[in-house]
Wavefront OBJ file of the C-alpha trace (Angstrom):
o trace
v 14.451 14.219 -7.429
v 13.500 14.569 -10.957
v 10.806 16.425 -12.797
v 7.874 14.811 -14.846
v 4.948 16.825 -16.903
v 2.032 15.003 -14.983
v -1.011 13.903 -17.505
v -3.685 14.932 -15.141
v -3.821 15.734 -11.377
v -7.434 15.256 -9.971
v -8.704 11.743 -9.491
v -12.276 10.812 -9.624
v -12.690 11.276 -5.957
v -11.046 15.196 -6.570
v -7.782 13.859 -4.612
v -3.988 14.625 -5.604
v -0.531 13.991 -5.170
v 1.754 16.840 -6.476
v 4.917 14.294 -5.353
v 5.606 10.904 -5.902
v 7.945 9.033 -3.264
v 8.804 10.526 -0.093
v 12.132 11.606 2.031
v 10.421 10.769 5.480
v 11.974 7.482 5.498
v 9.209 5.925 7.757
v 10.433 2.210 8.257
v 6.260 0.933 7.717
v 5.307 3.000 4.428
v 2.559 1.117 2.531
v 3.566 3.195 -0.291
v 6.966 1.230 -0.944
v 5.122 -1.483 -2.355
v 5.765 -3.202 -5.494
v 1.747 -2.950 -6.590
v 2.197 1.117 -6.700
v 4.722 0.626 -9.693
v 7.274 2.779 -9.022
v 9.738 3.194 -11.822
v 12.443 5.209 -9.610
v 14.164 4.567 -6.760
v 11.381 5.648 -3.436
v 13.607 8.614 -2.517
v 14.304 10.238 -5.514
v 11.111 12.384 -5.587
v 9.181 12.709 -8.470
v 8.191 16.080 -8.551
v 4.942 17.185 -10.690
v 6.489 19.979 -11.783
v 2.840 20.928 -13.715
v 0.516 20.540 -11.407
v -0.333 24.097 -10.493
v -1.596 23.901 -14.074
v -3.218 21.473 -14.290
v -5.220 21.915 -11.323
v -6.123 25.412 -12.126
v -7.305 23.925 -15.621
v -9.617 21.223 -13.629
v -11.105 23.271 -10.861
v -12.017 25.738 -13.778
v -13.997 23.215 -15.361
v -15.954 22.024 -12.135
v -19.473 22.784 -12.441
v -20.065 22.561 -8.631
v -16.945 23.386 -5.553
v -15.799 20.338 -3.518
v -13.539 19.325 -1.166
v -9.813 18.813 -2.702
v -7.799 16.184 -1.002
v -3.876 15.434 -1.001
v -1.712 13.980 0.972
v -2.987 9.942 0.681
v -0.167 8.706 -1.493
v 2.675 10.950 -0.725
v 3.030 13.901 1.793
v 2.235 17.319 0.585
v 5.015 18.606 2.944
v 8.137 16.951 1.968
v 11.372 18.305 2.476
v 11.687 19.510 -1.061
v 8.672 21.596 -0.623
v 10.097 24.236 1.141
v 12.225 25.326 -1.975
v 9.482 24.384 -4.799
v 6.161 25.392 -3.035
v 4.105 23.487 -4.958
v 1.749 22.337 -2.395
v 1.449 26.088 -1.693
v 0.811 26.877 -5.362
v -2.290 24.388 -5.326
v -3.599 26.031 -2.089
v -3.187 29.525 -3.401
v -5.511 28.138 -6.522
v -7.920 26.226 -4.251
v -8.779 29.336 -2.213
v -8.812 31.377 -5.349
v -11.698 29.584 -6.958
v -12.983 28.828 -3.435
v -13.271 25.030 -3.395
v -12.565 23.006 -0.148
v -9.416 21.739 1.256
v -8.027 18.777 3.305
v -4.382 17.391 3.356
v -2.867 14.906 5.060
v 0.671 15.110 6.354
v 3.253 14.156 9.041
v 5.063 17.267 9.005
v 4.962 20.515 10.895
v 5.739 22.780 7.637
v 2.105 22.600 7.121
v 1.837 25.760 9.611
v 3.819 27.914 6.932
v 0.564 27.786 4.606
v -1.757 28.791 7.758
v -2.490 32.044 6.064
v -3.907 30.068 2.878
v -5.678 27.455 5.078
v -7.387 29.990 7.604
v -8.367 32.177 3.902
v -9.923 28.626 2.164
v -11.268 28.047 5.813
v -13.771 31.392 5.545
v -14.635 31.045 2.058
v -15.702 27.219 2.485
v -13.524 24.580 4.683
v -10.021 23.490 5.235
v -8.899 20.595 7.210
v -5.531 19.097 8.411
v -5.288 15.760 8.860
v -2.036 14.863 10.763
v -0.735 11.035 11.443
v 0.028 9.937 14.955
v 1.882 6.614 15.613
v 3.789 6.497 18.616
v 3.512 9.031 22.121
v 7.325 7.747 22.840
v 9.944 10.642 21.289
v 12.503 7.905 21.153
v 10.505 5.633 19.426
v 9.404 8.157 16.781
v 12.789 8.627 15.890
v 13.598 5.505 14.932
v 10.684 4.433 13.247
v 10.214 7.912 11.346
v 13.432 9.342 11.663
v 13.359 12.499 8.932
v 10.260 13.627 9.880
v 8.689 15.482 12.322
v 8.420 14.051 15.602
v 5.140 12.947 17.280
v 5.475 16.270 20.094
v 6.198 18.370 17.039
v 3.379 17.550 15.219
v 1.089 17.817 18.523
v 2.262 21.381 18.768
v 1.031 22.011 14.945
v -1.748 20.683 16.071
v -2.095 23.097 18.660
v -1.362 26.047 16.297
v -4.049 24.786 13.919
v -6.944 25.044 16.921
v -5.613 28.277 17.963
v -6.324 29.529 14.252
v -9.379 28.049 13.942
v -8.458 25.189 11.261
v -10.207 21.561 12.091
v -8.234 18.896 12.636
v -8.540 14.917 12.229
v -5.739 12.355 13.596
v -5.262 9.337 11.672
v -3.583 6.786 14.417
v -1.888 4.605 12.532
v -0.256 2.031 12.279
v 0.494 0.625 15.601
v 3.360 -1.802 15.116
v 3.039 -5.111 17.062
v 5.054 -5.787 19.803
v 6.606 -1.921 19.409
v 4.095 0.941 20.345
v 1.092 -1.922 20.864
v 0.656 -0.719 24.718
v -1.914 0.874 26.108
v 0.586 3.760 27.451
v 1.171 4.510 23.923
v -2.524 4.420 23.337
v -3.159 7.318 25.642
v -0.594 9.257 25.017
v -1.451 9.604 21.726
v -5.186 10.240 22.836
v -4.261 12.867 25.233
v -2.580 15.012 22.816
v -6.274 14.526 20.415
v -8.232 15.469 23.404
v -6.137 18.671 24.577
v -5.663 19.905 20.702
v -9.447 19.536 20.026
v -9.447 17.056 17.317
v -12.687 16.623 15.312
v -11.815 13.079 14.390
v -9.287 10.000 14.883
v -9.168 7.901 12.305
v -8.397 4.164 13.017
v -8.655 0.713 11.176
v -7.887 -1.332 14.155
v -4.436 -1.430 16.424
v -2.015 -3.096 13.726
v -0.080 -2.432 10.674
v -0.198 -3.813 6.936
v 2.359 -5.191 4.870
v 2.977 -6.105 1.330
v 5.474 -7.158 -0.844
v 8.109 -4.384 -1.375
v 6.859 -2.640 1.996
v 7.415 -5.859 4.049
v 11.320 -6.444 3.224
v 11.804 -2.715 4.129
v 10.370 -2.954 7.258
v 11.823 -6.313 8.293
v 15.007 -4.826 7.211
v 14.498 -1.771 9.858
v 13.451 -4.500 12.238
v 17.175 -5.934 11.947
v 18.924 -3.200 12.054
v 17.183 -1.453 15.084
v 15.413 -4.037 16.915
v 17.509 -7.703 16.715
v 15.082 -10.434 16.730
v 11.951 -9.103 16.199
v 11.241 -10.102 12.752
v 11.603 -13.739 13.551
v 8.882 -13.075 16.118
v 6.927 -11.275 13.302
v 7.480 -14.249 10.753
v 5.971 -16.766 13.951
v 3.194 -14.712 14.660
v 2.100 -13.379 11.275
v 3.581 -15.390 8.619
v 3.103 -13.236 5.547
v -0.041 -12.054 6.335
v -1.199 -8.821 4.666
v -3.140 -7.551 7.995
v -1.154 -8.129 11.141
v -3.368 -7.480 14.231
v -1.732 -6.732 17.500
v -2.546 -8.951 20.171
v -3.555 -6.232 22.133
v -6.233 -5.277 19.714
v -9.337 -5.976 21.711
v -8.170 -4.293 24.576
v -6.753 -1.108 22.796
v -10.163 -0.548 20.771
v -11.801 -1.060 23.958
v -9.732 2.014 25.157
v -9.870 3.768 22.062
v -13.543 3.752 21.592
v -14.240 4.612 24.994
v -12.136 7.816 25.172
v -13.144 9.168 21.929
v -16.872 8.483 23.059
v -16.535 10.718 26.318
v -14.890 13.396 25.013
v -16.954 13.607 21.982
v -14.472 12.748 19.463
v -15.671 11.121 15.840
v -13.999 7.804 15.795
v -15.859 5.820 12.976
v -14.157 6.117 9.825
v -17.355 6.319 8.002
v -18.019 9.478 10.096
v -14.882 10.738 9.719
v -14.693 10.591 5.969
v -18.348 11.761 5.870
v -16.954 14.604 7.640
v -14.104 15.337 5.537
v -15.717 14.989 2.112
v -18.494 17.424 2.799
v -18.314 20.477 1.383
v -20.130 23.008 3.696
v -24.069 23.121 2.094
v -24.330 27.314 1.952
v -21.406 27.146 -0.608
v -22.745 24.388 -2.680
v -26.072 26.112 -3.177
v -23.956 29.159 -4.092
v -21.965 27.300 -6.651
v -25.169 25.970 -8.105
v -26.295 29.664 -8.539
v -22.867 30.568 -10.053
v -23.523 28.114 -12.514
v -26.829 29.235 -13.632
v -25.879 32.526 -14.056
v -22.910 31.612 -16.436
l 1 2 3 4 5 6 7 8 9 10 11 12 13 14 15 16 17 18 19 20 21 22 23 24 25 26 27 28 29 30 31 32 33 34 35 36 37 38 39 40 41 42 43 44 45 46 47 48 49 50 51 52 53 54 55 56 57 58 59 60 61 62 63 64 65 66 67 68 69 70 71 72 73 74 75 76 77 78 79 80 81 82 83 84 85 86 87 88 89 90 91 92 93 94 95 96 97 98 99 100 101 102 103 104 105 106 107 108 109 110 111 112 113 114 115 116 117 118 119 120 121 122 123 124 125 126 127 128 129 130 131 132 133 134 135 136 137 138 139 140 141 142 143 144 145 146 147 148 149 150 151 152 153 154 155 156 157 158 159 160 161 162 163 164 165 166 167 168 169 170 171 172 173 174 175 176 177 178 179 180 181 182 183 184 185 186 187 188 189 190 191 192 193 194 195 196 197 198 199 200 201 202 203 204 205 206 207 208 209 210 211 212 213 214 215 216 217 218 219 220 221 222 223 224 225 226 227 228 229 230 231 232 233 234 235 236 237 238 239 240 241 242 243 244 245 246 247 248 249 250 251 252 253 254 255 256 257 258 259 260 261 262 263 264 265 266 267 268 269 270 271 272 273 274 275 276 277 278 279 280 281 282 283 284 285 286 287 288 289 290 291 292
């Protein structure tokens, strides 16, 4: 890893990434794509060491409280977070200034910060988003080798439910010819039902591949699934969006199960929920501003 001093931390939509790069080793990771302009090895994690200071400055300057998101480009609970605790320091500031928080992760390390998430949720709102890709633990260890297994993530979702923290699952990606089966989908959905997730974000049964990401993915297929790369090329060429041949059938199952169990399954509905700051706190923050 290496350290940098970032110039800013919050995006226009109040998202942040405290790290850049990843140690999870997922074979399909879109963030490896060349379009993101990495100038260092992907596994050489860039640490934004001044992230907490930048975040505090940004939160102090906001006239209205809102949801602060993290994890869209880089998991906030990488292995080095155990030592550096930058994500935790940022959550402490979000808690201190009574903003909301939503984060995306594949790691059960999120449970370390359960105390902060509960405190934030009492004052405003905290939502944990967890990515689930495959119900098969053996396959999970191949395609997501250095991160919590699906079962471990499910157990984290249960702990979060018990602690009163709402959750949303990302059902992505579904890899053609690997985990694009009804059995896999229903296994993941059963986990979501038991964990009482608020919503499931799914943009279709497939994955996307771009330059940089595509080459890494195909190298992994050659290592673990000989012959599958050739099948991909025959089927998809060099397309960006690779929908499973089972897409329609799987989406029908997905929509039916979510509807039956009252789980939000429209991406727009899920994003609206994630971005919505509780109205009572919005009103209070307006009064706070007028009082200054």
